[in-house]
RODO-769551 format. One record per residue: x, y, z of N, C-alpha, C, CB in turn; residue number from 1; residue in three letters. Coordinates in steps of 0.1 Angstrom, whole numbers. Glycine has a CB too. Layout:
<pts>
PT, X, Y, Z, X, Y, Z, X, Y, Z, X, Y, Z, NUM, ALA
...
</pts>
This chain:
<pts>
PT, 1483, 2621, 1459, 1486, 2614, 1448, 1478, 2613, 1435, 1487, 2605, 1451, 1, MET
PT, 1477, 2620, 1425, 1468, 2620, 1414, 1470, 2606, 1404, 1472, 2634, 1405, 2, VAL
PT, 1462, 2601, 1402, 1461, 2591, 1395, 1462, 2595, 1378, 1446, 2584, 1401, 3, PRO
PT, 1474, 2591, 1370, 1476, 2595, 1356, 1463, 2593, 1347, 1488, 2587, 1351, 4, ARG
PT, 1460, 2598, 1334, 1447, 2597, 1328, 1453, 2583, 1322, 1441, 2610, 1318, 5, ALA
PT, 1440, 2574, 1327, 1441, 2560, 1318, 1433, 2553, 1329, 1459, 2553, 1313, 6, GLY
PT, 1437, 2540, 1326, 1429, 2532, 1332, 1435, 2529, 1351, 1429, 2518, 1322, 7, ALA
PT, 1426, 2531, 1359, 1426, 2536, 1373, 1429, 2518, 1383, 1407, 2545, 1376, 8, ARG
PT, 1440, 2517, 1387, 1440, 2504, 1394, 1433, 2510, 1404, 1454, 2496, 1398, 9, PRO
PT, 1424, 2494, 1406, 1415, 2495, 1418, 1423, 2487, 1431, 1399, 2487, 1415, 10, GLU
PT, 1420, 2487, 1440, 1420, 2485, 1453, 1410, 2479, 1463, 1423, 2495, 1456, 11, PHE
PT, 1414, 2476, 1474, 1405, 2471, 1485, 1407, 2479, 1499, 1407, 2456, 1487, 12, LYS
PT, 1398, 2484, 1505, 1403, 2491, 1516, 1413, 2482, 1525, 1391, 2497, 1526, 13, ALA
PT, 1427, 2490, 1530, 1430, 2484, 1538, 1448, 2476, 1530, 1417, 2476, 1542, 14, GLY
PT, 1441, 2473, 1515, 1458, 2470, 1512, 1468, 2478, 1510, 1461, 2464, 1502, 15, GLN
PT, 1478, 2473, 1502, 1496, 2481, 1500, 1496, 2484, 1487, 1511, 2470, 1503, 16, VAL
PT, 1505, 2492, 1486, 1508, 2498, 1472, 1525, 2492, 1477, 1505, 2520, 1468, 17, ALA
PT, 1534, 2490, 1465, 1541, 2490, 1463, 1546, 2500, 1454, 1540, 2482, 1461, 18, ILE
PT, 1553, 2509, 1459, 1560, 2522, 1449, 1571, 2527, 1448, 1556, 2532, 1451, 19, LEU
PT, 1576, 2532, 1436, 1589, 2532, 1435, 1592, 2547, 1427, 1593, 2517, 1428, 20, ARG
PT, 1602, 2552, 1434, 1604, 2569, 1430, 1616, 2570, 1425, 1604, 2580, 1444, 21, MET
PT, 1625, 2573, 1412, 1636, 2580, 1406, 1643, 2562, 1409, 1644, 2597, 1416, 22, GLY
PT, 1654, 2558, 1413, 1664, 2549, 1417, 1665, 2543, 1432, 1676, 2555, 1414, 23, GLY
PT, 1653, 2549, 1437, 1653, 2541, 1453, 1647, 2526, 1451, 1641, 2550, 1465, 24, HIS
PT, 1648, 2523, 1458, 1643, 2507, 1462, 1629, 2508, 1464, 1649, 2501, 1478, 25, ASN
PT, 1618, 2497, 1456, 1606, 2493, 1463, 1602, 2499, 1473, 1606, 2482, 1465, 26, ASP
PT, 1589, 2506, 1479, 1586, 2510, 1493, 1572, 2506, 1491, 1588, 2527, 1499, 27, THR
PT, 1567, 2494, 1502, 1557, 2489, 1507, 1548, 2501, 1515, 1563, 2478, 1515, 28, TYR
PT, 1540, 2511, 1508, 1532, 2518, 1519, 1514, 2514, 1516, 1535, 2537, 1517, 29, ILE
PT, 1511, 2516, 1527, 1495, 2510, 1526, 1482, 2527, 1525, 1492, 2498, 1547, 30, ALA
PT, 1474, 2519, 1514, 1469, 2535, 1513, 1463, 2540, 1519, 1464, 2539, 1506, 31, PHE
PT, 1460, 2552, 1523, 1451, 2560, 1531, 1440, 2564, 1529, 1455, 2569, 1533, 32, ALA
PT, 1439, 2561, 1516, 1424, 2566, 1513, 1416, 2555, 1506, 1424, 2581, 1503, 33, SER
PT, 1403, 2557, 1505, 1396, 2546, 1502, 1392, 2546, 1491, 1386, 2544, 1509, 34, ALA
PT, 1392, 2531, 1482, 1391, 2527, 1467, 1379, 2541, 1463, 1385, 2507, 1464, 35, PRO
PT, 1371, 2542, 1466, 1361, 2550, 1463, 1368, 2569, 1458, 1348, 2548, 1478, 36, GLU
PT, 1378, 2569, 1465, 1381, 2580, 1466, 1387, 2588, 1450, 1390, 2578, 1476, 37, ASP
PT, 1388, 2601, 1449, 1393, 2607, 1437, 1411, 2605, 1437, 1386, 2625, 1436, 38, ASP
PT, 1415, 2606, 1447, 1432, 2609, 1449, 1435, 2594, 1456, 1438, 2627, 1461, 39, GLU
PT, 1448, 2590, 1457, 1452, 2583, 1464, 1458, 2588, 1474, 1457, 2577, 1459, 40, PHE
PT, 1457, 2583, 1487, 1466, 2588, 1497, 1471, 2581, 1505, 1461, 2597, 1503, 41, GLU
PT, 1487, 2583, 1508, 1494, 2578, 1518, 1496, 2583, 1532, 1505, 2579, 1513, 42, PHE
PT, 1503, 2577, 1539, 1509, 2582, 1549, 1520, 2574, 1552, 1502, 2584, 1560, 43, LEU
PT, 1531, 2590, 1551, 1545, 2586, 1553, 1549, 2590, 1565, 1554, 2592, 1544, 44, ILE
PT, 1558, 2581, 1568, 1567, 2589, 1577, 1577, 2596, 1575, 1570, 2584, 1585, 45, LYS
PT, 1584, 2610, 1578, 1592, 2612, 1570, 1607, 2608, 1580, 1589, 2625, 1564, 46, HIS
PT, 1615, 2603, 1572, 1632, 2598, 1581, 1643, 2610, 1570, 1639, 2573, 1577, 47, PHE
PT, 1642, 2619, 1578, 1656, 2629, 1570, 1668, 2622, 1568, 1662, 2644, 1579, 48, PRO
PT, 1672, 2614, 1578, 1687, 2611, 1576, 1689, 2596, 1571, 1696, 2613, 1590, 49, ASP
PT, 1677, 2591, 1565, 1676, 2576, 1561, 1677, 2578, 1546, 1661, 2568, 1567, 50, GLN
PT, 1683, 2573, 1534, 1682, 2572, 1522, 1667, 2565, 1518, 1696, 2565, 1516, 51, PRO
PT, 1659, 2566, 1503, 1649, 2559, 1501, 1638, 2566, 1500, 1649, 2551, 1509, 52, GLY
PT, 1626, 2562, 1497, 1618, 2569, 1491, 1611, 2581, 1501, 1609, 2559, 1485, 53, LEU
PT, 1609, 2577, 1512, 1605, 2584, 1524, 1609, 2599, 1526, 1611, 2578, 1534, 54, SER
PT, 1625, 2598, 1524, 1632, 2607, 1526, 1632, 2618, 1513, 1644, 2602, 1529, 55, GLY
PT, 1634, 2608, 1497, 1633, 2617, 1489, 1621, 2625, 1485, 1638, 2612, 1481, 56, ALA
PT, 1607, 2621, 1491, 1595, 2629, 1487, 1595, 2640, 1495, 1583, 2622, 1489, 57, LEU
PT, 1601, 2645, 1507, 1602, 2651, 1511, 1615, 2660, 1509, 1599, 2645, 1519, 58, PHE
PT, 1625, 2659, 1501, 1631, 2665, 1495, 1629, 2676, 1485, 1635, 2659, 1494, 59, ASP
PT, 1630, 2689, 1485, 1628, 2698, 1475, 1631, 2699, 1458, 1632, 2707, 1480, 60, PRO
PT, 1641, 2692, 1462, 1648, 2692, 1451, 1651, 2673, 1440, 1663, 2698, 1460, 61, ARG
PT, 1645, 2670, 1447, 1643, 2654, 1442, 1632, 2655, 1431, 1637, 2643, 1454, 62, ALA
PT, 1634, 2645, 1422, 1622, 2639, 1413, 1608, 2634, 1422, 1628, 2623, 1404, 63, GLU
PT, 1597, 2641, 1415, 1582, 2636, 1424, 1577, 2624, 1416, 1568, 2649, 1425, 64, LYS
PT, 1577, 2621, 1406, 1571, 2612, 1398, 1569, 2597, 1405, 1580, 2613, 1387, 65, GLN
PT, 1559, 2596, 1412, 1559, 2579, 1414, 1553, 2570, 1409, 1556, 2576, 1425, 66, VAL
PT, 1559, 2555, 1410, 1551, 2548, 1400, 1547, 2538, 1412, 1560, 2541, 1384, 67, VAL
PT, 1535, 2533, 1410, 1525, 2526, 1416, 1528, 2512, 1408, 1510, 2533, 1413, 68, LEU
PT, 1536, 2504, 1413, 1540, 2493, 1410, 1530, 2479, 1408, 1550, 2493, 1420, 69, LYS
PT, 1528, 2479, 1419, 1513, 2467, 1426, 1506, 2472, 1436, 1518, 2450, 1433, 70, ASN
PT, 1495, 2462, 1437, 1493, 2465, 1452, 1489, 2447, 1458, 1477, 2480, 1453, 71, ILE
PT, 1491, 2447, 1471, 1492, 2439, 1474, 1486, 2436, 1487, 1502, 2438, 1471, 72, VAL
PT, 1483, 2422, 1492, 1478, 2425, 1506, 1464, 2417, 1506, 1476, 2441, 1509, 73, GLY
PT, 1459, 2413, 1516, 1446, 2411, 1515, 1437, 2421, 1518, 1443, 2401, 1523, 74, ARG
PT, 1438, 2430, 1527, 1433, 2439, 1528, 1424, 2439, 1539, 1428, 2441, 1518, 75, GLY
PT, 1410, 2445, 1541, 1403, 2443, 1551, 1385, 2443, 1543, 1408, 2457, 1563, 76, PHE
PT, 1381, 2429, 1543, 1369, 2426, 1537, 1356, 2425, 1546, 1372, 2414, 1530, 77, PRO
PT, 1355, 2438, 1547, 1342, 2444, 1560, 1331, 2440, 1555, 1339, 2460, 1563, 78, VAL
PT, 1328, 2437, 1542, 1318, 2436, 1538, 1311, 2419, 1542, 1320, 2441, 1524, 79, GLU
PT, 1322, 2410, 1547, 1320, 2400, 1554, 1312, 2398, 1565, 1329, 2398, 1558, 80, ASP
PT, 1317, 2417, 1570, 1310, 2411, 1585, 1298, 2420, 1589, 1322, 2411, 1599, 81, HIS
PT, 1290, 2427, 1582, 1278, 2436, 1583, 1273, 2432, 1593, 1268, 2436, 1573, 82, LYS
PT, 1266, 2440, 1599, 1258, 2438, 1613, 1265, 2434, 1625, 1247, 2428, 1611, 83, GLY
PT, 1280, 2434, 1626, 1290, 2431, 1634, 1289, 2447, 1639, 1304, 2425, 1625, 84, HIS
PT, 1295, 2448, 1652, 1303, 2459, 1658, 1317, 2455, 1652, 1302, 2459, 1674, 85, ASP
PT, 1323, 2466, 1649, 1338, 2467, 1643, 1347, 2470, 1652, 1339, 2477, 1631, 86, LEU
PT, 1360, 2470, 1657, 1369, 2479, 1666, 1382, 2474, 1656, 1370, 2474, 1686, 87, VAL
PT, 1385, 2491, 1654, 1398, 2493, 1652, 1411, 2499, 1657, 1397, 2495, 1644, 88, PHE
PT, 1420, 2487, 1659, 1431, 2488, 1665, 1446, 2494, 1657, 1431, 2474, 1671, 89, VAL
PT, 1448, 2505, 1661, 1461, 2511, 1652, 1472, 2513, 1663, 1458, 2527, 1643, 90, ALA
PT, 1482, 2514, 1657, 1494, 2520, 1662, 1503, 2529, 1657, 1501, 2512, 1665, 91, MET
PT, 1508, 2544, 1655, 1512, 2551, 1644, 1506, 2552, 1632, 1520, 2547, 1642, 92, GLY
PT, 1517, 2547, 1626, 1510, 2555, 1610, 1503, 2541, 1604, 1526, 2563, 1596, 93, ILE
PT, 1501, 2533, 1612, 1493, 2516, 1612, 1479, 2525, 1610, 1493, 2503, 1630, 94, GLY
PT, 1477, 2537, 1617, 1463, 2542, 1610, 1459, 2542, 1597, 1460, 2554, 1612, 95, LEU
PT, 1467, 2539, 1585, 1464, 2546, 1575, 1455, 2538, 1571, 1474, 2550, 1566, 96, ALA
PT, 1459, 2522, 1569, 1451, 2513, 1563, 1438, 2513, 1572, 1457, 2498, 1563, 97, PRO
PT, 1433, 2515, 1584, 1422, 2517, 1593, 1412, 2527, 1583, 1427, 2524, 1608, 98, LEU
PT, 1424, 2538, 1585, 1414, 2553, 1577, 1409, 2547, 1565, 1424, 2570, 1570, 99, ARG
PT, 1417, 2541, 1554, 1412, 2535, 1541, 1398, 2528, 1544, 1424, 2523, 1536, 100, SER
PT, 1394, 2520, 1556, 1386, 2512, 1555, 1374, 2519, 1560, 1390, 2501, 1560, 101, THR
PT, 1377, 2531, 1573, 1365, 2539, 1577, 1361, 2546, 1566, 1369, 2549, 1588, 102, LEU
PT, 1369, 2550, 1559, 1364, 2557, 1545, 1354, 2551, 1538, 1374, 2558, 1536, 103, ARG
PT, 1360, 2540, 1538, 1350, 2532, 1530, 1335, 2528, 1533, 1355, 2519, 1529, 104, HIS
PT, 1338, 2525, 1548, 1326, 2519, 1554, 1317, 2535, 1553, 1328, 2511, 1572, 105, LEU
PT, 1322, 2546, 1555, 1309, 2558, 1554, 1301, 2556, 1546, 1312, 2573, 1550, 106, SER
PT, 1305, 2553, 1532, 1293, 2550, 1525, 1282, 2538, 1527, 1297, 2549, 1515, 107, ARG
PT, 1284, 2528, 1537, 1276, 2522, 1539, 1275, 2521, 1556, 1278, 2511, 1531, 108, SER
PT, 1273, 2535, 1561, 1275, 2533, 1576, 1261, 2523, 1582, 1275, 2550, 1583, 109, ARG
PT, 1253, 2522, 1580, 1237, 2518, 1584, 1240, 2500, 1586, 1225, 2523, 1568, 110, LYS
PT, 1252, 2499, 1577, 1248, 2482, 1575, 1260, 2475, 1588, 1254, 2476, 1555, 111, ASP
PT, 1265, 2483, 1593, 1276, 2481, 1609, 1266, 2487, 1620, 1295, 2492, 1609, 112, TYR
PT, 1279, 2476, 1632, 1271, 2483, 1643, 1277, 2492, 1647, 1266, 2476, 1653, 113, GLY
PT, 1286, 2491, 1657, 1291, 2504, 1664, 1307, 2503, 1657, 1291, 2503, 1683, 114, ARG
PT, 1316, 2518, 1653, 1327, 2517, 1649, 1336, 2525, 1659, 1326, 2520, 1637, 115, LEU
PT, 1345, 2516, 1665, 1351, 2519, 1678, 1364, 2520, 1668, 1350, 2506, 1692, 116, LEU
PT, 1373, 2529, 1671, 1389, 2530, 1669, 1397, 2533, 1682, 1393, 2543, 1658, 117, VAL
PT, 1406, 2520, 1683, 1416, 2523, 1695, 1433, 2530, 1687, 1419, 2506, 1705, 118, LEU
PT, 1438, 2541, 1693, 1448, 2544, 1684, 1456, 2549, 1691, 1445, 2553, 1673, 119, TYR
PT, 1469, 2541, 1692, 1482, 2548, 1701, 1490, 2550, 1693, 1488, 2542, 1712, 120, GLY
PT, 1498, 2561, 1701, 1511, 2568, 1700, 1522, 2570, 1710, 1509, 2577, 1697, 121, ALA
PT, 1532, 2575, 1708, 1544, 2577, 1714, 1539, 2588, 1719, 1557, 2577, 1705, 122, ARG
PT, 1536, 2601, 1715, 1535, 2616, 1720, 1525, 2615, 1715, 1545, 2628, 1716, 123, THR
PT, 1517, 2627, 1721, 1506, 2634, 1713, 1508, 2639, 1698, 1503, 2646, 1720, 124, VAL
PT, 1522, 2641, 1695, 1521, 2649, 1677, 1525, 2640, 1672, 1531, 2662, 1672, 125, ASP
PT, 1528, 2625, 1676, 1529, 2617, 1667, 1511, 2612, 1658, 1537, 2605, 1675, 126, ASP
PT, 1504, 2617, 1668, 1487, 2612, 1661, 1486, 2617, 1650, 1472, 2618, 1669, 127, PHE
PT, 1478, 2608, 1639, 1476, 2619, 1622, 1462, 2619, 1623, 1482, 2611, 1601, 128, CYS
PT, 1455, 2622, 1615, 1444, 2633, 1609, 1436, 2634, 1621, 1435, 2628, 1596, 129, PHE
PT, 1445, 2641, 1629, 1433, 2643, 1642, 1420, 2652, 1635, 1441, 2654, 1657, 130, GLU
PT, 1423, 2662, 1627, 1411, 2671, 1626, 1402, 2664, 1622, 1411, 2682, 1617, 131, GLU
PT, 1402, 2658, 1611, 1397, 2648, 1603, 1387, 2637, 1617, 1413, 2641, 1594, 132, GLU
PT, 1396, 2631, 1625, 1390, 2623, 1637, 1380, 2628, 1643, 1399, 2622, 1649, 133, MET
PT, 1380, 2643, 1646, 1373, 2650, 1658, 1359, 2653, 1650, 1381, 2666, 1664, 134, THR
PT, 1359, 2653, 1632, 1349, 2660, 1630, 1344, 2646, 1615, 1353, 2680, 1627, 135, THR
PT, 1346, 2645, 1606, 1344, 2636, 1599, 1338, 2625, 1604, 1352, 2635, 1594, 136, GLU
PT, 1349, 2620, 1614, 1346, 2605, 1621, 1332, 2604, 1631, 1360, 2602, 1631, 137, TRP
PT, 1332, 2616, 1635, 1320, 2620, 1647, 1310, 2619, 1643, 1320, 2634, 1652, 138, ARG
PT, 1310, 2630, 1631, 1296, 2626, 1619, 1293, 2615, 1617, 1297, 2629, 1606, 139, GLU
PT, 1300, 2602, 1614, 1297, 2587, 1610, 1295, 2583, 1623, 1309, 2579, 1602, 140, HIS
PT, 1294, 2584, 1632, 1294, 2578, 1647, 1305, 2567, 1651, 1279, 2571, 1649, 141, GLY
PT, 1320, 2577, 1648, 1330, 2568, 1645, 1334, 2568, 1664, 1343, 2575, 1631, 142, VAL
PT, 1333, 2561, 1671, 1340, 2561, 1689, 1355, 2562, 1687, 1337, 2544, 1700, 143, GLU
PT, 1364, 2573, 1694, 1378, 2571, 1692, 1380, 2575, 1704, 1386, 2579, 1681, 144, LEU
PT, 1391, 2561, 1711, 1397, 2565, 1724, 1414, 2558, 1717, 1387, 2555, 1742, 145, ARG
PT, 1422, 2573, 1723, 1432, 2574, 1721, 1444, 2572, 1734, 1430, 2584, 1714, 146, GLN
PT, 1455, 2568, 1736, 1466, 2567, 1743, 1479, 2569, 1739, 1466, 2556, 1747, 147, VAL
PT, 1491, 2575, 1746, 1502, 2578, 1747, 1511, 2566, 1751, 1501, 2587, 1754, 148, ILE
PT, 1525, 2561, 1750, 1530, 2552, 1756, 1539, 2565, 1763, 1536, 2540, 1747, 149, SER
PT, 1545, 2574, 1758, 1553, 2583, 1760, 1548, 2596, 1772, 1554, 2587, 1746, 150, GLN
PT, 1541, 2599, 1775, 1533, 2607, 1784, 1542, 2623, 1785, 1532, 2597, 1800, 151, PRO
PT, 1536, 2634, 1785, 1541, 2646, 1787, 1533, 2657, 1791, 1547, 2650, 1778, 152, ASN
PT, 1536, 2668, 1797, 1524, 2676, 1801, 1513, 2680, 1795, 1527, 2685, 1803, 153, GLY
PT, 1515, 2679, 1780, 1501, 2679, 1773, 1491, 2671, 1770, 1503, 2681, 1763, 154, ASP
PT, 1495, 2661, 1780, 1483, 2648, 1779, 1477, 2646, 1790, 1488, 2634, 1776, 155, TRP
PT, 1467, 2643, 1796, 1459, 2640, 1807, 1446, 2628, 1805, 1453, 2654, 1811, 156, SER
PT, 1452, 2621, 1791, 1445, 2611, 1789, 1453, 2597, 1793, 1440, 2612, 1775, 157, GLY
PT, 1444, 2585, 1787, 1452, 2570, 1795, 1469, 2572, 1786, 1440, 2549, 1788, 158, PRO
PT, 1474, 2566, 1794, 1492, 2563, 1787, 1490, 2547, 1789, 1509, 2572, 1798, 159, THR
PT, 1500, 2542, 1781, 1505, 2529, 1783, 1501, 2522, 1763, 1495, 2520, 1800, 160, GLY
PT, 1501, 2510, 1763, 1501, 2509, 1748, 1483, 2504, 1746, 1515, 2496, 1742, 161, TYR
PT, 1482, 2505, 1731, 1468, 2509, 1728, 1461, 2491, 1730, 1468, 2517, 1708, 162, VAL
PT, 1470, 2481, 1731, 1462, 2466, 1732, 1453, 2470, 1749, 1478, 2449, 1735, 163, GLN
PT, 1459, 2476, 1756, 1458, 2476, 1768, 1442, 2486, 1770, 1472, 2482, 1774, 164, SER
PT, 1438, 2492, 1762, 1427, 2498, 1761, 1418, 2483, 1758, 1427, 2511, 1750, 165, LEU
PT, 1418, 2475, 1752, 1408, 2466, 1746, 1397, 2462, 1760, 1416, 2451, 1738, 166, LEU
PT, 1405, 2456, 1773, 1398, 2452, 1784, 1386, 2456, 1790, 1406, 2452, 1791, 167, ASP
PT, 1383, 2468, 1790, 1371, 2478, 1794, 1365, 2480, 1780, 1375, 2493, 1801, 168, ASN
PT, 1366, 2476, 1768, 1357, 2480, 1754, 1349, 2470, 1750, 1365, 2484, 1742, 169, ILE
PT, 1359, 2456, 1751, 1353, 2449, 1740, 1342, 2438, 1750, 1366, 2441, 1729, 170, VAL
PT, 1342, 2437, 1761, 1329, 2430, 1770, 1317, 2439, 1766, 1332, 2431, 1788, 171, PRO
PT, 1314, 2451, 1760, 1304, 2457, 1758, 1301, 2460, 1742, 1306, 2467, 1765, 172, ASP
PT, 1304, 2453, 1735, 1306, 2450, 1722, 1298, 2439, 1717, 1320, 2447, 1720, 173, LEU
PT, 1291, 2441, 1709, 1281, 2432, 1701, 1287, 2420, 1693, 1271, 2441, 1691, 174, ASN
PT, 1295, 2408, 1694, 1298, 2398, 1688, 1309, 2406, 1672, 1282, 2391, 1685, 175, ASP
PT, 1319, 2413, 1682, 1327, 2420, 1674, 1339, 2417, 1666, 1329, 2427, 1681, 176, PRO
PT, 1339, 2424, 1657, 1354, 2416, 1648, 1364, 2430, 1651, 1352, 2411, 1626, 177, VAL
PT, 1374, 2424, 1652, 1387, 2430, 1654, 1396, 2437, 1641, 1394, 2420, 1660, 178, ALA
PT, 1399, 2449, 1634, 1410, 2448, 1624, 1422, 2457, 1633, 1405, 2456, 1607, 179, LEU
PT, 1435, 2450, 1629, 1442, 2458, 1635, 1458, 2459, 1626, 1441, 2452, 1650, 180, VAL
PT, 1462, 2466, 1632, 1475, 2470, 1622, 1485, 2484, 1630, 1466, 2477, 1604, 181, CYS
PT, 1497, 2477, 1629, 1509, 2482, 1636, 1518, 2480, 1636, 1510, 2482, 1644, 182, GLY
PT, 1532, 2473, 1640, 1541, 2465, 1645, 1539, 2454, 1645, 1545, 2467, 1654, 183, SER
PT, 1547, 2443, 1641, 1545, 2428, 1641, 1542, 2428, 1658, 1560, 2418, 1634, 184, ARG
PT, 1550, 2431, 1666, 1552, 2429, 1678, 1537, 2432, 1685, 1564, 2437, 1683, 185, GLU
PT, 1535, 2444, 1681, 1522, 2450, 1686, 1514, 2444, 1682, 1518, 2462, 1682, 186, MET
PT, 1504, 2435, 1664, 1498, 2431, 1659, 1495, 2416, 1672, 1504, 2431, 1645, 187, ILE
PT, 1512, 2412, 1673, 1510, 2399, 1678, 1505, 2399, 1697, 1527, 2390, 1674, 188, GLU
PT, 1506, 2410, 1704, 1505, 2414, 1716, 1485, 2414, 1717, 1515, 2431, 1718, 189, GLN
PT, 1479, 2422, 1704, 1466, 2425, 1703, 1461, 2412, 1702, 1462, 2434, 1693, 190, THR
PT, 1463, 2405, 1694, 1460, 2393, 1691, 1459, 2383, 1699, 1467, 2391, 1684, 191, ARG
PT, 1467, 2380, 1707, 1468, 2374, 1722, 1459, 2380, 1733, 1482, 2375, 1727, 192, ALA
PT, 1455, 2392, 1732, 1449, 2396, 1743, 1433, 2400, 1739, 1458, 2407, 1747, 193, ARG
PT, 1433, 2398, 1723, 1417, 2396, 1720, 1414, 2378, 1722, 1411, 2403, 1701, 194, LEU
PT, 1425, 2369, 1719, 1417, 2356, 1719, 1420, 2355, 1739, 1426, 2341, 1706, 195, LEU
PT, 1420, 2362, 1748, 1422, 2360, 1758, 1405, 2368, 1764, 1437, 2364, 1762, 196, THR
PT, 1401, 2375, 1757, 1389, 2383, 1758, 1382, 2374, 1753, 1387, 2398, 1751, 197, LEU
PT, 1383, 2363, 1746, 1372, 2355, 1741, 1369, 2354, 1725, 1359, 2361, 1747, 198, GLY
PT, 1376, 2363, 1714, 1376, 2367, 1701, 1379, 2355, 1694, 1385, 2379, 1698, 199, PHE
PT, 1370, 2350, 1684, 1373, 2338, 1678, 1387, 2343, 1667, 1359, 2332, 1671, 200, ALA
PT, 1398, 2335, 1662, 1407, 2337, 1657, 1404, 2344, 1646, 1413, 2327, 1655, 201, ALA
PT, 1391, 2340, 1637, 1390, 2344, 1622, 1384, 2363, 1625, 1376, 2331, 1612, 202, GLU
PT, 1379, 2363, 1637, 1372, 2376, 1635, 1384, 2387, 1643, 1354, 2376, 1643, 203, LYS
PT, 1396, 2382, 1641, 1409, 2392, 1644, 1415, 2394, 1629, 1423, 2385, 1656, 204, ILE
PT, 1413, 2403, 1623, 1416, 2406, 1607, 1434, 2417, 1604, 1398, 2417, 1600, 205, LEU
PT, 1438, 2408, 1602, 1447, 2420, 1595, 1448, 2422, 1579, 1462, 2417, 1600, 206, THR
PT, 1455, 2434, 1576, 1453, 2436, 1560, 1465, 2429, 1553, 1453, 2452, 1556, 207, ASN
PT, 1476, 2426, 1561, 1487, 2418, 1551, 1494, 2408, 1560, 1500, 2428, 1543, 208, TYR
</pts>
């Protein structure tokens, strides 16, 4: 999505856009691009049988003018946590605001410790930005751990839910800060697991 000429709306990494297209209801979708990127990127799940903006965007007959009505949420204030290890925990398209933050951090990578992404999905096909994860992220020293909850014959990695990966990872991190995005249930379960592992509540960040 390329902004029109004129004043460019500013946002913080991890924030959420309120989008409108045609007569469809307002839709809340997190930015997947960094604030510094030339274009706005969004990660949108296609629901072909449901009305709304997500379906219309994939309909070749629909008007494609999208209006950015507002920007909401607190985002991820990573500048407040320089020197810390950061662990990103995401499920499904919840990866979008964390990708926004990772792209933002790439410009000041040396100011942070380890960057560890724990990413869960239902199946292998539900993972997003796979090529970027294995190229650009690796070049910036991002460590990736993936897990799926509905394994099939194409997967030999860990299975279960993404929060299950925390137990063997958190003890090796240096004063870490967690950035979490996913369903409400996943966020609550992840927060509970992190508190059990010794995280202070103020070091468990959500973007909204």
